[in-house]
Each structure stands twice: as C-alpha cells, then as structure tokens.
C-alpha positions in Angstrom: 127.6 -59.6 -121.8 130.7 -57.6 -121.9 134.3 -58.7 -121.7 135.1 -55.4 -119.6 136.5 -56.7 -116.2 134.8 -53.4 -114.8 131.4 -54.3 -115.6 128.7 -55.9 -113.7 126.6 -57.5 -116.7 124.7 -60.3 -115.7 125.3 -59.9 -111.8 123.4 -58.8 -109.1 124.7 -56.6 -106.2 123.2 -55.8 -102.9 123.4 -52.1 -101.2 122.9 -52.0 -97.6 121.8 -48.6 -97.0 121.5 -47.5 -100.2 118.7 -44.7 -100.1 120.6 -41.8 -99.8 124.7 -40.5 -99.2 127.5 -42.8 -100.4 125.0 -46.0 -100.5 122.7 -44.2 -103.2 126.1 -43.3 -105.0 127.2 -47.0 -104.7 123.8 -48.1 -106.1 124.0 -45.5 -109.1 127.5 -46.5 -110.1 126.6 -50.2 -109.9 123.4 -49.7 -112.3 125.9 -47.7 -114.8 128.0 -50.4 -114.7 125.2 -53.1 -115.5 124.4 -54.5 -112.3 121.0 -55.6 -111.4 120.7 -53.4 -107.9 119.0 -54.6 -104.9 118.6 -51.6 -102.0 117.9 -52.4 -98.6 117.2 -49.6 -96.3 114.8 -48.0 -93.7 114.8 -44.9 -95.7 112.5 -44.8 -98.6 114.2 -46.0 -101.7 112.8 -43.7 -104.7 114.8 -45.1 -107.9 112.9 -47.2 -110.4 116.0 -48.8 -111.9 116.6 -50.8 -108.5 114.6 -53.7 -106.3 114.2 -51.9 -103.0 113.5 -53.7 -100.1 112.7 -52.2 -96.5 114.9 -53.3 -93.7 115.3 -51.9 -90.1 118.5 -53.2 -89.1 117.7 -52.6 -85.5 115.1 -55.2 -85.3 115.8 -58.8 -86.0 112.3 -59.6 -87.3 112.4 -56.5 -90.0 116.1 -58.6 -90.9 114.4 -61.6 -91.1 111.1 -60.6 -93.3 113.8 -58.5 -95.7 115.8 -61.8 -96.2 
C-alpha cells in the first residue's frame, strides 16, 4: 500500500458507462492509479484488467440483476 494520496491501491472503483469515451478514460486512469475497477455498461467492455458487468439503465430488471 502506498502513502501517495493520489493512489487507489486497496480500493474498488465503479465506473458506470465505462466501455467507451470518457468513462473508459476514467477506468484507464483508475487502473493506473491502482484501483480494482468495476465497469458497468450496456456496450461490451473489452478490457481484461477490469470486472465488467452488463447493465441497461433503461431496464429496471437489468439494473436489479447487475446489482
């Protein structure tokens, strides 16, 4: 564990909408900062270094299943 205040070692981060665009960039940054990253998105998440959970935010059952 690092004493660097900008590290996320030992922490888990959730990025909703992290398959592409700004969400993917946020997931990338969190991974490089040491976080255990979980990405929830409707689009496929093609990153081996995160936990991907498929979710459709327009569908309550999908949200319940993801949680």
